[in-house]
DRENDO-1510 file (C-alpha; in Angstrom, 1 decimal, always signed):
<recs>
REC; n; res; u; v; w
REC; 1; MET; +103.6; +110.6; +104.8 .
REC; 2; MET; +106.6; +113.3; +106.6 .
REC; 3; VAL; +110.2; +111.1; +106.4 .
REC; 4; ALA; +111.0; +113.1; +110.3 .
REC; 5; GLU; +107.0; +110.5; +111.1 .
REC; 6; PRO; +109.0; +107.1; +110.8 .
REC; 7; GLY; +112.5; +107.9; +112.3 .
REC; 8; LEU; +110.6; +109.3; +115.3 .
REC; 9; ALA; +108.7; +106.3; +116.0 .
REC; 10; VAL; +111.5; +104.1; +115.1 .
REC; 11; LEU; +113.5; +106.3; +117.7 .
REC; 12; ALA; +110.9; +106.0; +120.4 .
REC; 13; VAL; +110.9; +102.6; +120.8 .
REC; 14; CYS; +114.6; +102.1; +120.1 .
REC; 15; LEU; +115.7; +104.7; +122.3 .
REC; 16; PRO; +115.0; +102.7; +125.1 .
REC; 17; LEU; +116.3; +100.0; +123.6 .
REC; 18; LEU; +119.3; +100.6; +124.2 .
REC; 19; TYR; +119.6; +100.7; +128.0 .
REC; 20; PRO; +120.3; +97.0; +128.1 .
REC; 21; VAL; +123.0; +97.5; +126.0 .
REC; 22; MET; +124.3; +100.4; +128.1 .
REC; 23; ALA; +123.7; +98.4; +131.3 .
REC; 24; LEU; +126.4; +96.5; +130.4 .
REC; 25; ARG; +129.5; +98.9; +130.8 .
REC; 26; ALA; +129.7; +99.7; +135.4 .
REC; 27; ASN; +130.2; +103.1; +135.1 .
REC; 28; TRP; +127.4; +104.1; +133.1 .
REC; 29; HIS; +124.9; +104.2; +135.6 .
REC; 30; ARG; +124.7; +108.1; +136.2 .
REC; 31; ALA; +124.3; +108.5; +132.4 .
REC; 32; MET; +121.4; +105.8; +131.9 .
REC; 33; CYS; +119.4; +107.8; +135.6 .
REC; 34; PHE; +120.1; +111.3; +133.6 .
REC; 35; ALA; +119.0; +109.7; +130.6 .
REC; 36; LEU; +115.8; +109.1; +131.4 .
REC; 37; PRO; +113.3; +112.3; +131.2 .
REC; 38; LEU; +115.0; +112.0; +127.4 .
REC; 39; LEU; +114.2; +109.0; +126.6 .
REC; 40; PRO; +110.5; +109.3; +125.9 .
REC; 41; LEU; +110.6; +112.8; +123.9 .
REC; 42; PRO; +111.1; +111.0; +120.6 .
REC; 43; ALA; +107.4; +109.7; +121.6 .
REC; 44; PHE; +106.2; +113.6; +122.3 .
REC; 45; PHE; +107.1; +115.1; +119.2 .
REC; 46; LEU; +105.6; +112.4; +117.3 .
REC; 47; ALA; +102.1; +113.3; +119.3 .
REC; 48; VAL; +102.1; +116.6; +119.1 .
REC; 49; SER; +103.7; +117.4; +115.5 .
REC; 50; SER; +102.1; +114.5; +113.3 .
REC; 51; ASP; +99.6; +114.4; +111.7 .
REC; 52; SER; +97.0; +111.3; +112.7 .
REC; 53; GLY; +96.8; +109.0; +109.4 .
REC; 54; TRP; +100.4; +108.2; +108.7 .
REC; 55; GLN; +101.6; +104.5; +107.7 .
REC; 56; LEU; +104.9; +102.6; +108.9 .
REC; 57; GLU; +105.3; +99.9; +106.9 .
REC; 58; LEU; +107.9; +97.0; +108.3 .
REC; 59; PRO; +107.9; +93.9; +106.6 .
REC; 60; TRP; +110.9; +92.5; +108.7 .
REC; 61; LEU; +109.7; +92.1; +111.4 .
REC; 62; LEU; +108.2; +89.4; +112.6 .
REC; 63; ASN; +105.4; +88.9; +110.4 .
REC; 64; GLY; +105.9; +91.9; +109.1 .
REC; 65; GLY; +104.9; +94.9; +111.1 .
REC; 66; LEU; +102.7; +97.6; +110.4 .
REC; 67; TRP; +102.6; +100.9; +112.8 .
REC; 68; ALA; +100.4; +103.9; +111.8 .
REC; 69; MET; +99.0; +106.7; +114.2 .
REC; 70; ASP; +95.1; +108.1; +114.1 .
REC; 71; ASP; +93.8; +110.0; +117.0 .
REC; 72; LEU; +93.2; +107.8; +119.3 .
REC; 73; ARG; +96.0; +106.4; +119.1 .
REC; 74; ARG; +97.6; +109.7; +119.3 .
REC; 75; LEU; +95.8; +110.7; +122.2 .
REC; 76; PHE; +96.7; +107.7; +124.1 .
REC; 77; LEU; +100.7; +108.7; +123.2 .
REC; 78; LEU; +100.8; +111.7; +124.1 .
REC; 79; LEU; +99.2; +110.2; +127.7 .
REC; 80; THR; +102.4; +108.2; +127.6 .
REC; 81; ALA; +105.0; +110.3; +126.9 .
REC; 82; VAL; +104.0; +112.9; +128.9 .
REC; 83; LEU; +104.0; +110.9; +132.0 .
REC; 84; TRP; +106.8; +109.2; +131.4 .
REC; 85; THR; +109.0; +112.5; +130.8 .
REC; 86; VAL; +107.8; +113.9; +134.4 .
REC; 87; ALA; +108.3; +111.0; +136.0 .
REC; 88; GLY; +111.5; +110.4; +134.3 .
REC; 89; VAL; +112.6; +114.0; +135.5 .
REC; 90; TYR; +111.4; +113.4; +139.0 .
REC; 91; ALA; +113.1; +109.8; +139.0 .
REC; 92; VAL; +116.1; +111.6; +139.0 .
REC; 93; GLY; +116.2; +113.5; +141.9 .
REC; 94; TYR; +114.0; +109.8; +143.9 .
REC; 95; LEU; +116.7; +107.6; +142.8 .
REC; 96; ALA; +119.5; +106.2; +145.0 .
REC; 97; LEU; +122.7; +104.7; +143.9 .
REC; 98; PRO; +121.9; +101.2; +144.4 .
REC; 99; HIS; +120.7; +99.4; +141.7 .
REC; 100; MET; +120.2; +102.2; +139.4 .
REC; 101; ARG; +121.5; +100.5; +136.4 .
REC; 102; ARG; +118.4; +97.5; +137.6 .
REC; 103; PHE; +115.8; +99.7; +137.8 .
REC; 104; CYS; +117.2; +102.2; +135.0 .
REC; 105; VAL; +117.2; +98.8; +132.3 .
REC; 106; CYS; +113.2; +97.9; +133.7 .
REC; 107; TRP; +112.0; +101.6; +132.9 .
REC; 108; GLY; +113.6; +101.7; +129.6 .
REC; 109; LEU; +112.1; +98.3; +128.3 .
REC; 110; THR; +108.8; +98.6; +129.9 .
REC; 111; LEU; +108.6; +102.1; +128.1 .
REC; 112; ALA; +109.4; +101.4; +125.4 .
REC; 113; GLY; +106.4; +98.3; +125.1 .
REC; 114; ASN; +103.7; +101.3; +126.5 .
REC; 115; LEU; +104.7; +103.2; +123.6 .
REC; 116; GLY; +105.4; +100.7; +121.1 .
REC; 117; LEU; +101.8; +99.0; +121.7 .
REC; 118; THR; +100.0; +102.4; +121.4 .
REC; 119; MET; +101.3; +103.0; +117.8 .
REC; 120; ALA; +101.4; +99.3; +116.2 .
REC; 121; VAL; +98.4; +97.6; +114.1 .
REC; 122; ASP; +99.8; +94.9; +113.4 .
REC; 123; ILE; +98.9; +91.6; +115.5 .
REC; 124; GLY; +102.2; +90.6; +117.0 .
REC; 125; SER; +103.5; +94.1; +117.2 .
REC; 126; PHE; +100.7; +95.1; +119.0 .
REC; 127; TYR; +101.4; +92.1; +121.6 .
REC; 128; SER; +104.8; +91.8; +121.8 .
REC; 129; PHE; +105.2; +95.1; +122.9 .
REC; 130; PHE; +102.5; +94.6; +125.5 .
REC; 131; ALA; +104.1; +91.4; +126.7 .
REC; 132; LEU; +107.0; +93.5; +126.9 .
REC; 133; MET; +105.5; +96.7; +129.1 .
REC; 134; THR; +103.8; +94.2; +131.5 .
REC; 135; PHE; +107.2; +91.6; +132.6 .
REC; 136; ALA; +109.4; +94.6; +132.1 .
REC; 137; GLY; +107.0; +96.6; +134.5 .
REC; 138; TYR; +108.0; +93.3; +137.0 .
REC; 139; GLY; +111.2; +94.7; +137.6 .
REC; 140; LEU; +109.7; +97.6; +138.5 .
REC; 141; ILE; +107.2; +96.5; +140.9 .
REC; 142; VAL; +109.9; +94.5; +142.8 .
REC; 143; HIS; +112.6; +97.3; +142.9 .
REC; 144; GLU; +112.9; +98.0; +146.9 .
REC; 145; GLY; +114.0; +94.1; +147.6 .
REC; 146; THR; +110.9; +94.3; +150.3 .
REC; 147; LYS; +109.3; +91.7; +151.2 .
REC; 148; GLU; +106.1; +93.0; +150.7 .
REC; 149; ALA; +107.3; +94.3; +147.0 .
REC; 150; HIS; +108.4; +90.4; +146.2 .
REC; 151; TYR; +104.7; +89.2; +147.5 .
REC; 152; ALA; +103.5; +92.4; +145.6 .
REC; 153; GLY; +105.6; +91.4; +142.4 .
REC; 154; ARG; +104.7; +87.3; +142.4 .
REC; 155; VAL; +100.7; +88.3; +142.5 .
REC; 156; TYR; +101.3; +90.4; +139.7 .
REC; 157; MET; +103.5; +88.0; +137.8 .
REC; 158; ALA; +100.9; +85.1; +138.3 .
REC; 159; MET; +98.0; +87.4; +137.0 .
REC; 160; ALA; +99.9; +89.0; +134.4 .
REC; 161; VAL; +100.7; +85.3; +132.4 .
REC; 162; LEU; +97.2; +84.4; +133.3 .
REC; 163; GLY; +96.2; +87.8; +131.6 .
REC; 164; GLU; +98.6; +87.4; +128.6 .
REC; 165; MET; +97.5; +83.7; +127.9 .
REC; 166; SER; +94.2; +84.8; +127.4 .
REC; 167; ILE; +94.9; +87.8; +125.5 .
REC; 168; LEU; +97.2; +86.0; +123.1 .
REC; 169; ALA; +94.9; +83.4; +122.6 .
REC; 170; GLY; +92.1; +86.3; +121.9 .
REC; 171; LEU; +94.0; +87.6; +119.4 .
REC; 172; LEU; +94.9; +84.1; +117.5 .
REC; 173; LEU; +91.1; +83.6; +116.8 .
REC; 174; ALA; +90.1; +86.7; +116.3 .
REC; 175; ALA; +93.1; +87.1; +113.6 .
REC; 176; SER; +92.1; +83.5; +112.2 .
REC; 177; ALA; +88.3; +85.0; +111.8 .
REC; 178; ALA; +89.4; +87.9; +110.3 .
REC; 179; ASP; +91.8; +86.3; +108.6 .
REC; 180; SER; +94.5; +89.3; +109.2 .
REC; 181; GLN; +97.4; +90.0; +111.5 .
REC; 182; LEU; +95.7; +93.8; +111.4 .
REC; 183; LEU; +93.9; +95.0; +114.5 .
REC; 184; THR; +91.9; +96.8; +112.1 .
REC; 185; ASP; +90.4; +93.9; +110.7 .
REC; 186; LEU; +89.8; +92.5; +114.1 .
REC; 187; PRO; +86.2; +94.9; +115.4 .
REC; 188; THR; +84.3; +93.9; +111.8 .
REC; 189; ALA; +84.9; +89.9; +111.9 .
REC; 190; LEU; +84.6; +89.4; +115.3 .
REC; 191; ALA; +80.6; +90.9; +115.2 .
REC; 192; ARG; +80.0; +88.1; +113.1 .
REC; 193; ALA; +82.2; +85.9; +114.0 .
REC; 194; PRO; +81.4; +81.9; +115.6 .
REC; 195; GLN; +83.5; +81.9; +119.0 .
REC; 196; ARG; +82.3; +85.7; +118.9 .
REC; 197; ASP; +81.8; +85.5; +122.4 .
REC; 198; LEU; +84.7; +83.0; +123.4 .
REC; 199; ILE; +86.8; +85.6; +121.8 .
REC; 200; VAL; +85.3; +89.1; +123.2 .
REC; 201; ALA; +85.1; +87.1; +127.3 .
REC; 202; LEU; +89.1; +85.8; +126.6 .
REC; 203; LEU; +90.1; +89.7; +125.6 .
REC; 204; ILE; +87.9; +91.4; +127.7 .
REC; 205; ALA; +89.3; +89.3; +130.5 .
REC; 206; GLY; +93.2; +89.7; +129.6 .
REC; 207; PHE; +93.0; +93.4; +129.1 .
REC; 208; GLY; +91.4; +93.3; +131.9 .
REC; 209; VAL; +93.3; +92.3; +134.6 .
REC; 210; LYS; +95.5; +95.4; +133.0 .
REC; 211; ALA; +92.9; +97.7; +133.2 .
REC; 212; GLY; +92.3; +97.1; +136.7 .
REC; 213; LEU; +89.1; +95.1; +136.1 .
REC; 214; PRO; +86.8; +93.6; +139.1 .
REC; 215; LEU; +88.1; +90.5; +140.2 .
REC; 216; LEU; +91.3; +90.9; +138.1 .
REC; 217; HIS; +92.5; +94.3; +140.1 .
REC; 218; PHE; +94.6; +91.8; +143.1 .
REC; 219; TRP; +97.8; +93.1; +141.9 .
REC; 220; LEU; +97.3; +97.2; +141.7 .
REC; 221; PRO; +96.2; +97.7; +145.9 .
REC; 222; LEU; +99.2; +95.5; +146.6 .
REC; 223; ALA; +101.8; +96.9; +143.9 .
REC; 224; HIS; +101.6; +100.4; +144.2 .
REC; 225; PRO; +102.0; +100.8; +147.8 .
REC; 226; VAL; +105.9; +99.0; +147.4 .
REC; 227; ALA; +106.8; +100.1; +143.8 .
REC; 228; PRO; +109.3; +103.5; +143.8 .
REC; 229; THR; +107.1; +106.5; +143.8 .
REC; 230; PRO; +108.2; +107.2; +139.8 .
REC; 231; ALA; +107.3; +103.5; +138.4 .
REC; 232; SER; +103.6; +103.8; +140.7 .
REC; 233; ALA; +102.7; +107.2; +138.9 .
REC; 234; VAL; +103.6; +105.5; +135.2 .
REC; 235; LEU; +101.8; +102.4; +136.6 .
REC; 236; SER; +98.4; +103.9; +137.1 .
REC; 237; GLY; +98.9; +106.8; +134.6 .
REC; 238; ALA; +100.0; +105.0; +131.7 .
REC; 239; MET; +100.2; +101.3; +131.3 .
REC; 240; ILE; +96.9; +101.0; +133.4 .
REC; 241; LYS; +95.4; +102.8; +129.9 .
REC; 242; ALA; +96.9; +100.0; +127.5 .
REC; 243; GLY; +94.5; +97.4; +129.1 .
REC; 244; LEU; +91.8; +100.3; +127.9 .
REC; 245; LEU; +93.7; +101.1; +124.2 .
REC; 246; GLY; +93.1; +97.0; +123.7 .
REC; 247; TRP; +89.4; +97.2; +123.8 .
REC; 248; LEU; +88.9; +100.1; +121.8 .
REC; 249; VAL; +91.2; +98.5; +119.0 .
REC; 250; THR; +89.8; +94.9; +119.2 .
REC; 251; LEU; +86.5; +94.8; +120.4 .
REC; 252; PRO; +83.7; +95.4; +117.7 .
REC; 253; PHE; +82.3; +98.7; +118.4 .
REC; 254; GLY; +80.3; +99.5; +116.0 .
REC; 255; GLU; +79.6; +97.0; +114.4 .
REC; 256; VAL; +76.9; +94.9; +116.8 .
REC; 257; ALA; +75.1; +95.3; +119.7 .
REC; 258; LEU; +76.3; +93.3; +122.5 .
REC; 259; SER; +73.5; +94.0; +124.8 .
REC; 260; GLY; +74.7; +91.4; +127.2 .
REC; 261; TRP; +78.2; +92.1; +127.5 .
REC; 262; GLY; +77.8; +95.7; +127.1 .
REC; 263; ALA; +75.3; +95.1; +130.5 .
REC; 264; SER; +77.7; +93.1; +131.7 .
REC; 265; MET; +80.9; +95.6; +131.4 .
REC; 266; VAL; +78.3; +98.6; +132.6 .
REC; 267; ILE; +77.8; +96.7; +136.1 .
REC; 268; ALA; +81.5; +95.5; +136.4 .
REC; 269; GLY; +82.2; +99.4; +136.0 .
REC; 270; ALA; +79.4; +100.2; +138.4 .
REC; 271; VAL; +81.0; +97.8; +140.7 .
REC; 272; GLY; +84.7; +99.0; +139.5 .
REC; 273; ALA; +83.7; +102.5; +140.6 .
REC; 274; ILE; +82.1; +101.8; +144.0 .
REC; 275; GLY; +83.4; +99.1; +145.6 .
REC; 276; ALA; +87.3; +100.2; +145.3 .
REC; 277; ALA; +86.0; +103.1; +146.6 .
REC; 278; ILE; +84.1; +101.7; +149.6 .
REC; 279; LEU; +87.7; +100.0; +150.0 .
REC; 280; GLY; +89.7; +102.7; +149.4 .
REC; 281; VAL; +89.1; +105.0; +152.2 .
REC; 282; LEU; +89.2; +102.1; +154.4 .
REC; 283; GLN; +93.3; +103.0; +153.3 .
REC; 284; HIS; +96.2; +103.6; +155.9 .
REC; 285; ARG; +99.3; +104.0; +152.9 .
REC; 286; PRO; +98.5; +107.1; +150.9 .
REC; 287; LYS; +99.6; +104.9; +147.6 .
REC; 288; ALA; +97.1; +101.8; +148.4 .
REC; 289; VAL; +94.2; +105.1; +148.6 .
REC; 290; LEU; +95.2; +106.0; +145.1 .
REC; 291; ALA; +95.3; +102.5; +143.3 .
REC; 292; TYR; +91.9; +101.9; +144.6 .
REC; 293; SER; +91.4; +105.0; +143.2 .
REC; 294; SER; +93.2; +103.9; +140.1 .
REC; 295; ILE; +90.4; +100.9; +140.1 .
REC; 296; SER; +87.4; +103.8; +140.8 .
REC; 297; GLN; +88.1; +105.8; +137.7 .
REC; 298; MET; +89.0; +102.9; +135.3 .
REC; 299; GLY; +85.5; +101.9; +136.3 .
REC; 300; LEU; +83.8; +104.9; +135.4 .
REC; 301; MET; +85.6; +104.3; +131.8 .
REC; 302; VAL; +84.4; +100.8; +131.4 .
REC; 303; LEU; +81.2; +101.5; +132.3 .
REC; 304; MET; +81.2; +103.6; +129.2 .
REC; 305; LEU; +82.6; +100.9; +127.3 .
REC; 306; GLY; +79.9; +98.4; +128.3 .
REC; 307; ALA; +77.6; +101.4; +127.0 .
REC; 308; ALA; +79.4; +101.7; +123.9 .
REC; 309; LEU; +79.2; +97.9; +123.1 .
REC; 310; ALA; +75.5; +97.6; +124.0 .
REC; 311; ASP; +74.6; +100.7; +121.4 .
REC; 312; PRO; +76.9; +100.7; +118.3 .
REC; 313; GLU; +75.7; +104.0; +117.3 .
REC; 314; ARG; +76.6; +106.1; +120.2 .
REC; 315; ALA; +80.1; +104.1; +120.1 .
REC; 316; PRO; +82.1; +106.9; +117.9 .
REC; 317; VAL; +80.6; +110.0; +120.4 .
REC; 318; LEU; +81.3; +107.9; +123.6 .
REC; 319; PHE; +85.4; +107.0; +122.5 .
REC; 320; SER; +85.7; +110.7; +122.5 .
REC; 321; VAL; +84.7; +111.1; +125.8 .
REC; 322; ILE; +86.3; +107.9; +127.5 .
REC; 323; GLY; +89.9; +108.9; +125.4 .
REC; 324; LEU; +89.4; +112.7; +126.9 .
REC; 325; TYR; +88.5; +111.0; +130.6 .
REC; 326; ALA; +91.7; +108.9; +130.0 .
REC; 327; LEU; +94.2; +111.4; +128.5 .
REC; 328; HIS; +92.7; +113.8; +132.0 .
REC; 329; HIS; +92.7; +110.9; +134.2 .
REC; 330; GLY; +96.2; +110.5; +133.5 .
REC; 331; LEU; +98.1; +113.2; +134.1 .
REC; 332; ALA; +96.4; +113.9; +137.7 .
REC; 333; LYS; +96.8; +110.7; +138.7 .
REC; 334; GLY; +100.5; +110.5; +137.7 .
REC; 335; SER; +100.2; +114.2; +139.6 .
REC; 336; LEU; +99.1; +112.5; +142.8 .
REC; 337; PHE; +101.2; +109.5; +143.2 .
REC; 338; LEU; +104.5; +111.8; +142.4 .
REC; 339; SER; +103.1; +114.2; +145.6 .
REC; 340; ALA; +103.7; +110.4; +147.6 .
REC; 341; GLY; +107.0; +111.6; +147.5 .
REC; 342; VAL; +107.9; +115.2; +148.4 .
REC; 343; SER; +108.7; +117.4; +151.6 .
REC; 344; LEU; +107.0; +119.5; +152.8 .
REC; 345; PRO; +109.1; +123.3; +153.6 .
REC; 346; ALA; +109.7; +125.2; +156.2 .
REC; 347; GLY; +108.2; +128.3; +156.0 .
REC; 348; ARG; +104.3; +128.1; +156.9 .
REC; 349; MET; +103.1; +130.0; +153.3 .
REC; 350; GLY; +105.1; +127.4; +151.6 .
REC; 351; GLN; +103.7; +124.5; +153.1 .
REC; 352; VAL; +100.5; +126.2; +152.0 .
REC; 353; VAL; +101.6; +126.7; +148.8 .
REC; 354; THR; +102.6; +123.2; +148.2 .
REC; 355; TRP; +99.4; +121.4; +150.0 .
REC; 356; ILE; +97.2; +123.4; +147.0 .
REC; 357; LEU; +99.3; +121.8; +144.4 .
REC; 358; ILE; +98.8; +119.1; +145.5 .
REC; 359; ALA; +95.1; +118.9; +145.9 .
REC; 360; LEU; +94.4; +120.7; +142.7 .
REC; 361; PRO; +94.6; +117.7; +140.8 .
REC; 362; GLY; +92.9; +115.4; +143.3 .
REC; 363; LEU; +90.3; +118.1; +143.2 .
REC; 364; SER; +90.1; +118.4; +139.5 .
REC; 365; LEU; +89.9; +114.7; +139.7 .
REC; 366; ALA; +86.4; +115.3; +141.4 .
REC; 367; GLY; +85.4; +117.3; +138.6 .
REC; 368; LEU; +86.2; +120.9; +139.4 .
REC; 369; PRO; +84.4; +123.3; +138.0 .
REC; 370; PHE; +86.6; +124.6; +135.2 .
REC; 371; THR; +89.5; +121.9; +135.4 .
REC; 372; SER; +90.0; +119.5; +133.1 .
REC; 373; GLY; +87.7; +117.0; +135.1 .
REC; 374; ALA; +84.8; +119.6; +134.7 .
REC; 375; LEU; +85.4; +118.9; +131.2 .
REC; 376; ALA; +85.4; +115.1; +131.1 .
REC; 377; LYS; +83.0; +114.6; +134.1 .
REC; 378; LEU; +80.2; +117.1; +131.7 .
REC; 379; ALA; +81.2; +115.1; +128.8 .
REC; 380; MET; +81.0; +111.8; +130.3 .
REC; 381; LYS; +77.5; +113.1; +131.4 .
REC; 382; ALA; +76.3; +114.5; +128.0 .
REC; 383; GLY; +77.5; +111.4; +126.2 .
REC; 384; LEU; +75.8; +108.8; +128.6 .
REC; 385; ALA; +72.2; +110.5; +129.0 .
REC; 386; GLU; +69.6; +107.9; +129.0 .
REC; 387; ASP; +67.7; +109.4; +126.0 .
REC; 388; SER; +70.8; +109.3; +123.4 .
REC; 389; LEU; +71.1; +105.1; +124.5 .
REC; 390; ASP; +69.3; +102.6; +123.7 .
REC; 391; PHE; +70.1; +99.4; +125.7 .
REC; 392; ALA; +68.2; +97.8; +128.6 .
REC; 393; LEU; +70.9; +99.7; +132.0 .
REC; 394; ALA; +71.4; +103.1; +130.5 .
REC; 395; GLY; +68.3; +104.0; +133.0 .
REC; 396; TYR; +70.7; +103.8; +135.5 .
REC; 397; LEU; +73.7; +105.0; +134.0 .
REC; 398; SER; +73.0; +108.5; +135.4 .
REC; 399; PRO; +72.7; +107.9; +139.0 .
REC; 400; LEU; +75.8; +106.0; +138.8 .
REC; 401; MET; +77.8; +108.6; +138.0 .
REC; 402; THR; +76.9; +110.2; +140.8 .
REC; 403; ALA; +78.1; +107.6; +142.8 .
REC; 404; GLY; +81.4; +107.6; +140.8 .
REC; 405; ALA; +81.4; +111.3; +141.6 .
REC; 406; ILE; +80.5; +111.0; +144.9 .
REC; 407; ALA; +83.0; +108.2; +145.8 .
REC; 408; THR; +86.0; +110.0; +143.4 .
REC; 409; LEU; +86.1; +112.8; +145.7 .
REC; 410; LEU; +86.0; +111.0; +148.8 .
REC; 411; LEU; +89.0; +108.7; +148.2 .
REC; 412; VAL; +90.9; +111.8; +147.1 .
REC; 413; LEU; +89.6; +113.0; +150.7 .
REC; 414; ARG; +91.1; +110.2; +152.6 .
REC; 415; TYR; +94.3; +110.6; +150.6 .
REC; 416; LEU; +95.0; +113.7; +151.3 .
REC; 417; TRP; +94.2; +112.7; +154.8 .
REC; 418; THR; +96.5; +109.6; +154.8 .
REC; 419; LEU; +99.4; +111.9; +153.2 .
REC; 420; SER; +99.3; +114.4; +156.0 .
REC; 421; ALA; +100.5; +111.9; +158.6 .
REC; 422; LYS; +103.3; +111.0; +155.8 .
REC; 423; LEU; +104.6; +114.1; +154.4 .
REC; 424; GLU; +107.5; +115.3; +156.4 .
REC; 425; THR; +109.1; +118.8; +156.6 .
REC; 426; GLY; +112.5; +118.6; +154.3 .
REC; 427; HIS; +114.5; +119.5; +151.7 .
REC; 428; ASN; +113.6; +117.8; +148.4 .
REC; 429; PRO; +115.7; +117.3; +145.6 .
REC; 430; PRO; +115.8; +120.1; +142.9 .
REC; 431; MET; +114.8; +117.5; +140.0 .
REC; 432; LEU; +112.1; +115.3; +142.0 .
REC; 433; LEU; +110.5; +118.5; +142.5 .
REC; 434; ALA; +110.9; +119.4; +139.1 .
REC; 435; GLY; +108.9; +116.7; +138.2 .
REC; 436; TRP; +106.7; +116.9; +140.6 .
REC; 437; LEU; +105.7; +120.5; +139.5 .
REC; 438; ALA; +105.6; +119.4; +135.9 .
REC; 439; ALA; +103.2; +116.7; +136.4 .
REC; 440; VAL; +101.0; +119.4; +138.9 .
REC; 441; THR; +101.7; +122.1; +135.8 .
REC; 442; ALA; +100.5; +119.1; +133.1 .
REC; 443; SER; +97.8; +118.3; +135.2 .
REC; 444; LEU; +95.8; +121.3; +135.1 .
REC; 445; ILE; +97.0; +122.8; +131.4 .
REC; 446; ALA; +96.0; +119.7; +130.0 .
REC; 447; PHE; +92.5; +121.7; +130.1 .
REC; 448; TRP; +92.9; +124.4; +127.7 .
REC; 449; TRP; +94.9; +121.0; +125.2 .
REC; 450; MET; +91.3; +119.6; +125.1 .
REC; 451; PRO; +89.0; +120.2; +122.1 .
REC; 452; TRP; +86.8; +122.6; +123.4 .
REC; 453; ASP; +83.9; +120.8; +121.0 .
REC; 454; VAL; +83.7; +116.6; +122.1 .
REC; 455; ALA; +82.3; +115.2; +119.2 .
REC; 456; GLY; +79.4; +118.5; +120.4 .
REC; 457; LEU; +79.0; +117.3; +123.6 .
REC; 458; VAL; +80.5; +120.0; +125.4 .
REC; 459; LYS; +79.9; +123.5; +123.5 .
REC; 460; ALA; +82.3; +126.3; +123.9 .
REC; 461; PRO; +83.6; +127.7; +125.8 .
REC; 462; VAL; +83.9; +125.4; +128.3 .
REC; 463; TRP; +85.8; +127.8; +130.6 .
REC; 464; LEU; +82.4; +129.5; +130.9 .
REC; 465; PRO; +80.2; +126.6; +131.4 .
REC; 466; ALA; +76.2; +127.7; +132.9 .
REC; 467; SER; +75.4; +127.5; +135.6 .
REC; 468; TYR; +73.0; +124.6; +135.8 .
REC; 469; GLN; +76.5; +122.7; +134.2 .
REC; 470; VAL; +78.0; +124.2; +137.5 .
REC; 471; TRP; +75.5; +123.1; +139.9 .
REC; 472; ALA; +75.6; +119.4; +138.0 .
REC; 473; LEU; +79.1; +119.1; +138.9 .
REC; 474; VAL; +79.1; +121.2; +142.7 .
REC; 475; TRP; +76.3; +118.7; +144.6 .
REC; 476; PRO; +78.1; +115.5; +144.2 .
REC; 477; MET; +80.9; +117.3; +145.8 .
REC; 478; LEU; +79.1; +118.7; +148.2 .
REC; 479; ILE; +77.6; +115.7; +149.7 .
REC; 480; SER; +81.3; +114.3; +149.9 .
REC; 481; LEU; +82.0; +116.9; +152.1 .
REC; 482; ALA; +79.7; +115.9; +154.3 .
REC; 483; LEU; +80.0; +112.3; +154.4 .
REC; 484; ALA; +83.5; +112.9; +155.5 .
REC; 485; GLY; +82.6; +116.1; +157.7 .
REC; 486; SER; +80.2; +113.3; +159.7 .
REC; 487; ALA; +83.0; +110.4; +159.3 .
REC; 488; LEU; +85.7; +112.8; +160.8 .
REC; 489; LEU; +83.2; +114.1; +163.4 .
REC; 490; ILE; +81.4; +109.8; +164.9 .
REC; 491; SER; +85.8; +109.3; +164.9 .
REC; 492; ARG; +86.7; +112.1; +166.8 .
REC; 493; ARG; +83.9; +111.3; +169.2 .
REC; 494; GLY; +84.7; +107.5; +169.2 .
REC; 495; ARG; +88.4; +108.4; +170.8 .
REC; 496; LEU; +86.8; +111.1; +173.3 .
REC; 497; ALA; +85.1; +108.8; +174.4 .
REC; 498; ALA; +87.9; +105.9; +174.8 .
REC; 499; ILE; +89.9; +108.0; +176.5 .
REC; 500; ARG; +87.3; +109.3; +178.8 .
REC; 501; SER; +86.4; +105.3; +179.1 .
REC; 502; ASN; +90.2; +105.0; +180.7 .
REC; 503; PRO; +92.2; +108.4; +181.4 .
REC; 504; TRP; +95.3; +106.3; +182.2 .
</recs>
């Protein structure tokens, strides 16, 4: 292990933890604000420069801490660092003077928890960082201080407490079964544990609160519309992925075939992907639409998790696809959330360019050819191919993925429609504009960071996919456009009929 790696790991977590101390100085609030983009940089350099496989032992931490890096954690760390960096740049231009210090403290604590849980391998560190992220995030949600924000905060806190209790109970039972405090020992022990089903249920429910699992998702559409825009971006793009990572590092993937739990997760994923889309297109606020879009996209990842639980031989391949999809979704969704706070320039050409930049990450989510979304969609389709899976619901996955693709673009179109009624012409603060443009750029160039051959699923060169692959990406988008056009036509005819019947 290089000397720089443990140093960067400790710095990445400890630097944001300095913010509560800095807040004690009354005249440091501006420095705290302008330093927000710098906080995730150690984690970013760690993700892009270090090799997987290093470990950092911290014997003085709790019962002895262990931090480490593998390919999965490195990908999640990269996503977290990039998104918090661009959102931090955005926040510098977004924040007004009142309560800036309070926001910065909650931001730093939430970031420290988000980064720490990504690197933690021992149960004590992982749970502590997860809880820190969860409860510090409350301050970001209620920051605006409105009645609606406080209501969303109460719902979030109630569900967060239940989720943390479930996670803690599941981890303690799993640790007892494994006779170990390391996350790496849990999957094997859990596969043969007498209380396996109880532990799996606790972990699925606990992490499902953060991941927006159906019936555990209620806080998401309440929290996103009321939270400050940069906070919404990290809530949906990075923090929601903590629940996904929790499942990946604790459940017995590849150890035993859990057909029942796998089928349940597939069904839950399908309900989330399609049900959230139905609710999302009925929303009138842009960030509420994006909240349901996040639930829908997480539903597709949950669907892949269910397949991996049911078919242990396919789990390693699906892990690669899930990681790829998580990175793609996090960056694209963060960019969309940040676009909700920009203003349109005065010139017509500037407005056209702005709308193109707003729309591109959304179209990438929908699988626009030659984007990271196209690679993620093709990898998911190949990973869930019916002939490569061996469980009861395998035959339903292809139509569910198609329905999910149609739902994704419908939500993107609904977001653009609601945003068009909200955006005004005006001046963007330079840092706000820089943060949004950095997020858009990160979302678009993430395609070039992706491995060209994801577990043998998508063959290089991916920028020139076969014609049948392009058609597989395009035809669900055409259906979405047709449905959206029909809905718009019906709506206009209804308004015209109402005017004719009551012209005065």
